[in-house]
C-alpha positions in Angstrom: 76.7 48.1 14.4 74.7 51.4 14.0 72.0 49.2 12.6 71.4 46.6 15.2 70.7 49.4 17.6 67.5 49.8 15.8 66.7 46.4 15.0 64.2 45.9 18.1 62.3 49.2 16.9 62.1 47.5 13.4 60.9 44.3 15.1 58.0 46.3 16.8 57.0 47.8 13.8 56.8 44.7 11.8 54.8 43.2 14.5 52.4 46.2 14.7 52.1 45.6 10.8 51.3 41.9 11.4 48.5 43.2 14.0 47.1 45.4 11.0 47.1 42.8 8.2 46.1 39.9 10.2 43.4 41.5 12.6 42.3 45.0 11.1 42.7 44.4 7.2 40.6 41.1 7.1 37.6 42.6 8.8 37.1 45.2 6.3 38.1 43.1 3.3 36.3 40.1 4.1 39.2 37.7 4.9 42.4 37.4 3.6 43.8 35.5 0.5 46.8 33.3 -0.1 49.0 36.1 -0.7 47.7 37.9 2.6 48.7 34.8 4.4 52.0 34.4 3.2 52.6 38.5 3.9 51.5 37.8 7.5 53.6 34.4 7.8 56.6 36.8 6.5 55.9 39.5 8.9 55.8 37.2 11.7 59.3 35.6 10.8 60.6 38.8 10.0 59.6 40.3 13.5 61.3 37.5 15.3 64.3 37.6 13.1 65.1 41.2 13.8 64.3 41.2 17.4 66.7 38.0 17.7 69.6 39.9 15.8 69.0 43.0 17.4 71.3 44.7 20.1 70.8 43.6 23.5 68.7 45.3 26.0 65.3 45.7 27.4 63.5 46.7 24.2 65.3 43.6 22.7 63.9 41.0 25.4 60.4 43.0 24.8 60.6 42.7 21.2 61.3 38.9 21.6 58.7 38.3 24.1 56.0 40.1 21.8 57.1 38.5 18.5 57.6 34.7 20.1 54.0 34.3 20.7 53.0 34.2 17.0 55.8 32.3 16.2 55.1 29.4 18.7 51.5 29.8 17.4 52.9 29.0 13.8 55.1 26.2 15.1 51.9 24.6 16.8 49.9 24.8 13.6 52.7 23.3 11.7 53.1 20.3 14.3 49.3 19.8 14.9 48.5 17.8 11.8 51.7 15.6 12.3 50.8 14.9 15.8 47.2 14.2 14.3 48.6 11.2 11.9 50.7 9.7 14.7 47.7 9.2 16.9 
């Protein structure tokens, strides 16, 4: 129960790591590798899940909203080829 209180903060930290690995690191390294892409996707999913299971409150709502946008983008990237094949 005590850990649930801090899960929204952990979620925001994971999201900030996602920002660093997805946008700042590729600029200095000239792109990401397959391993880097897996790490970025894992950070997105972990950020959303920790926000989802955190204790209710304003910080949880903020963490869910912030981490929902990359999750929706990932779902769109998955569904886009399926919709392209159906048309």
